[in-house]
C-alpha distance (Angstrom), angle and dihedral (degrees) to the residues before:
residue distance angle dihedral
X1 . . .
X2 3.81 . .
X3 3.79 124.3 .
X4 3.79 117.4 -95.7
X5 3.80 117.6 -107.5
X6 3.80 90.7 -111.5
X7 3.81 93.3 53.8
X8 3.80 89.7 46.7
X9 3.79 89.8 52.4
X10 3.80 91.1 47.7
X11 3.79 90.7 50.3
X12 3.79 90.2 51.4
X13 3.84 91.1 49.3
X14 3.82 89.1 50.5
X15 3.80 90.9 51.6
X16 3.81 92.1 50.0
X17 3.80 90.1 45.8
X18 3.79 93.4 52.6
X19 3.77 93.3 46.6
X20 3.83 92.8 46.8
X21 3.80 90.2 50.6
X22 3.80 90.9 48.6
X23 3.78 92.9 49.8
X24 3.79 92.6 45.5
X25 3.77 93.1 50.4
X26 3.81 93.2 44.9
X27 3.83 87.7 53.6
X28 3.81 90.4 51.2
X29 3.80 93.4 -119.3
X30 3.76 129.7 143.5
X31 3.80 120.4 -135.9
X32 3.81 88.5 -103.7
X33 3.84 91.3 51.0
X34 3.80 89.6 52.4
X35 3.81 91.2 49.1
X36 3.82 92.1 51.7
X37 3.79 92.7 47.9
X38 3.81 92.7 47.0
X39 3.81 94.2 44.1
X40 3.79 91.3 -117.7
X41 3.78 132.2 132.5
X42 3.81 109.9 -103.2
X43 3.78 91.8 -115.4
X44 3.81 90.5 57.7
X45 3.78 93.2 58.3
X46 3.80 89.0 48.1
X47 3.81 93.0 50.2
X48 3.81 91.1 48.9
X49 3.82 92.6 49.0
X50 3.80 89.5 49.5
X51 3.83 90.2 49.3
X52 3.82 90.7 -121.5
X53 3.80 93.6 124.1
X54 3.80 133.0 20.6
X55 3.80 119.9 -117.2
X56 3.75 115.2 -105.3
């Protein structure tokens, strides 16, 4: 049985979240630092890293 589209999308978000967290930590940035540099609200970077919302 194949995965449902929603579970595939969630798996993709989780992969992006993990990679973003890894890159941010390797760069020595906090979530707030990342948000400022990306022009995002701090809560957006948190939601992306927690795979709650996809990046846009």
